[in-house]
Backbone as CSV, one residue per row, in Angstrom:
resi,resn,N_x,N_y,N_z,CA_x,CA_y,CA_z,C_x,C_y,C_z
1,MET,-15.028,8.949,17.609,-14.928,8.172,16.380,-15.450,9.012,15.224
2,GLU,-14.715,8.983,14.116,-15.102,9.738,12.938,-15.846,8.839,11.963
3,ILE,-16.506,9.471,11.004,-17.270,8.711,10.012,-16.353,7.763,9.247
4,SER,-15.132,8.219,8.889,-14.218,7.340,8.155,-13.873,6.096,8.963
5,ASP,-13.797,6.227,10.303,-13.534,5.064,11.153,-14.678,4.068,11.064
6,LEU,-15.896,4.568,11.022,-17.062,3.685,10.931,-17.094,2.960,9.590
7,ILE,-16.760,3.677,8.528,-16.752,3.061,7.198,-15.701,1.959,7.140
8,HIS,-14.489,2.264,7.622,-13.419,1.278,7.582,-13.665,0.123,8.550
9,ALA,-14.367,0.375,9.644,-14.613,-0.666,10.633,-15.462,-1.792,10.051
10,SER,-16.337,-1.444,9.091,-17.219,-2.457,8.531,-16.591,-3.152,7.315
11,SER,-15.429,-2.697,6.875,-14.768,-3.275,5.721,-14.082,-4.589,6.079
12,THR,-13.948,-5.443,5.089,-13.246,-6.691,5.268,-11.746,-6.436,5.161
13,SER,-10.990,-7.106,5.981,-9.540,-6.954,5.966,-8.884,-8.136,5.266
14,ILE,-7.712,-7.876,4.695,-6.899,-8.918,4.076,-5.486,-8.789,4.630
15,THR,-4.691,-9.823,4.431,-3.301,-9.783,4.871,-2.397,-9.825,3.645
16,ILE,-1.489,-8.856,3.591,-0.474,-8.823,2.547,0.893,-8.951,3.219
17,VAL,1.925,-9.075,2.427,3.289,-9.063,2.954,3.952,-7.819,2.377
18,ALA,4.276,-6.858,3.242,4.901,-5.611,2.819,6.314,-5.551,3.388
19,ASN,7.288,-5.473,2.497,8.707,-5.461,2.886,9.030,-6.612,3.836
20,GLY,8.469,-7.784,3.516,8.775,-8.994,4.265,7.983,-9.200,5.540
21,GLN,7.105,-8.261,5.877,6.327,-8.351,7.116,4.832,-8.437,6.807
22,PRO,4.097,-9.319,7.502,2.648,-9.363,7.300,2.022,-8.031,7.720
23,ARG,1.047,-7.584,6.946,0.346,-6.341,7.264,-1.117,-6.515,6.885
24,VAL,-1.993,-6.133,7.788,-3.429,-6.210,7.534,-3.886,-4.879,6.950
25,VAL,-4.582,-4.959,5.816,-5.120,-3.774,5.159,-6.582,-4.026,4.806
26,LYS,-7.265,-3.000,4.426,-8.669,-3.137,4.033,-8.761,-3.742,2.635
27,GLU,-9.710,-4.607,2.446,-9.948,-5.202,1.136,-10.239,-4.079,0.140
28,GLY,-9.636,-4.176,-1.033,-9.847,-3.171,-2.069,-8.846,-2.025,-2.035
29,TRP,-7.993,-2.005,-1.010,-6.980,-0.953,-0.946,-6.010,-1.098,-2.100
30,THR,-5.458,0.042,-2.501,-4.441,0.095,-3.541,-3.097,0.433,-2.899
31,ILE,-2.048,0.390,-3.710,-0.743,0.822,-3.213,-0.846,2.264,-2.729
32,GLY,-1.551,3.099,-3.471,-1.723,4.498,-3.082,-2.389,4.644,-1.724
33,ASP,-3.416,3.842,-1.454,-4.096,3.887,-0.150,-3.126,3.547,0.974
34,LEU,-2.327,2.499,0.763,-1.380,2.085,1.799,-0.329,3.164,2.039
35,LEU,0.197,3.748,0.962,1.192,4.803,1.123,0.620,5.989,1.890
36,ARG,-0.616,6.384,1.575,-1.254,7.484,2.311,-1.416,7.128,3.782
37,ASP,-1.820,5.890,4.057,-2.003,5.455,5.439,-0.675,5.493,6.210
38,LEU,0.420,5.199,5.519,1.742,5.192,6.141,2.418,6.568,6.088
39,ALA,1.730,7.556,5.519,2.259,8.919,5.358,3.569,8.925,4.571
40,ILE,3.585,8.125,3.493,4.749,8.060,2.611,4.406,8.799,1.324
41,VAL,5.299,9.698,0.898,5.102,10.469,-0.325,5.390,9.566,-1.528
42,PRO,4.391,9.314,-2.374,4.576,8.403,-3.511,5.713,8.790,-4.443
43,ALA,5.997,10.065,-4.590,7.053,10.510,-5.501,8.432,10.064,-5.034
44,ARG,8.533,9.614,-3.787,9.838,9.230,-3.236,10.009,7.729,-3.062
45,VAL,9.148,6.937,-3.717,9.271,5.484,-3.560,9.192,4.767,-4.904
46,VAL,9.720,3.560,-4.886,9.521,2.601,-5.965,8.758,1.453,-5.330
47,ALA,7.704,0.983,-5.997,6.903,-0.114,-5.458,6.922,-1.292,-6.425
48,GLN,7.112,-2.467,-5.845,7.089,-3.705,-6.617,5.991,-4.577,-6.029
49,LEU,4.999,-4.910,-6.844,3.866,-5.717,-6.402,3.923,-7.070,-7.086
50,ASP,4.051,-8.115,-6.286,4.137,-9.490,-6.797,5.181,-9.620,-7.904
51,GLY,6.348,-8.998,-7.676,7.468,-9.126,-8.593,7.483,-8.163,-9.762
52,VAL,6.479,-7.294,-9.856,6.386,-6.358,-10.975,6.474,-4.930,-10.451
53,ILE,7.392,-4.136,-11.013,7.483,-2.729,-10.616,6.260,-1.994,-11.145
54,VAL,5.601,-1.261,-10.256,4.388,-0.529,-10.605,4.743,0.940,-10.829
55,PRO,4.419,1.496,-11.999,4.683,2.920,-12.227,3.916,3.776,-11.210
56,ARG,4.532,4.881,-10.784,3.901,5.744,-9.770,2.505,6.192,-10.176
57,ASP,2.306,6.467,-11.465,0.990,6.957,-11.890,-0.078,5.856,-11.856
58,GLU,0.316,4.624,-11.510,-0.640,3.518,-11.393,-0.843,3.061,-9.947
59,PHE,-0.220,3.751,-8.970,-0.357,3.360,-7.564,-1.820,3.304,-7.128
60,ASP,-2.647,4.229,-7.611,-4.050,4.255,-7.176,-4.924,3.243,-7.917
61,GLN,-4.376,2.542,-8.895,-5.130,1.494,-9.600,-4.636,0.101,-9.240
62,ALA,-3.466,0.007,-8.623,-2.873,-1.297,-8.298,-3.473,-1.826,-6.999
63,VAL,-4.462,-2.704,-7.120,-5.210,-3.219,-5.973,-4.425,-4.322,-5.275
64,LEU,-4.381,-4.223,-3.956,-3.736,-5.242,-3.125,-4.728,-6.381,-2.891
65,ARG,-4.251,-7.592,-2.988,-5.106,-8.771,-2.798,-4.536,-9.634,-1.671
66,GLU,-5.355,-10.505,-1.145,-4.914,-11.427,-0.095,-3.623,-12.109,-0.536
67,GLY,-2.586,-12.006,0.286,-1.317,-12.652,0.001,-0.382,-11.891,-0.916
68,SER,-0.817,-10.701,-1.386,0.068,-9.903,-2.244,1.393,-9.663,-1.542
69,ARG,2.465,-9.628,-2.346,3.801,-9.329,-1.823,4.206,-7.970,-2.382
70,LEU,4.370,-7.012,-1.476,4.681,-5.644,-1.860,6.017,-5.240,-1.275
71,GLU,6.877,-4.705,-2.121,8.149,-4.146,-1.667,8.103,-2.651,-1.948
72,ILE,8.358,-1.868,-0.921,8.381,-0.414,-1.039,9.800,0.036,-0.714
73,VAL,10.432,0.691,-1.690,11.787,1.192,-1.483,11.732,2.705,-1.509
74,THR,12.199,3.337,-0.439,12.212,4.793,-0.342,13.494,5.317,-0.951
75,LEU,13.340,6.278,-1.835,14.497,6.887,-2.476,15.023,8.001,-1.595
76,VAL,16.332,8.011,-1.387,16.970,9.004,-0.541,18.037,9.716,-1.360
77,GLY,17.975,11.044,-1.366,18.967,11.824,-2.085,20.111,12.195,-1.162
78,GLY,21.142,12.655,-1.754,22.278,13.086,-0.948,23.581,12.803,-1.661
79,GLY,24.641,13.139,-0.976,25.928,12.928,-1.631,27.012,12.585,-0.665
């Protein structure tokens, strides 16, 4: 077990709805925290939190709350 595991183990968890599915995250997490946890590159997504599109430069300030509804759309290039 690492120190980060111990820190997160004592944190309170909340439930959000991400892309239509319930997901448990740590209280105080931001969109940026969730994307890092999911290994998703922020530059390749659009995020909508509770019906509002969040600019990428605000992902680390947009705090997830109990019951938040988050939609993450991954942008795919190609032709």
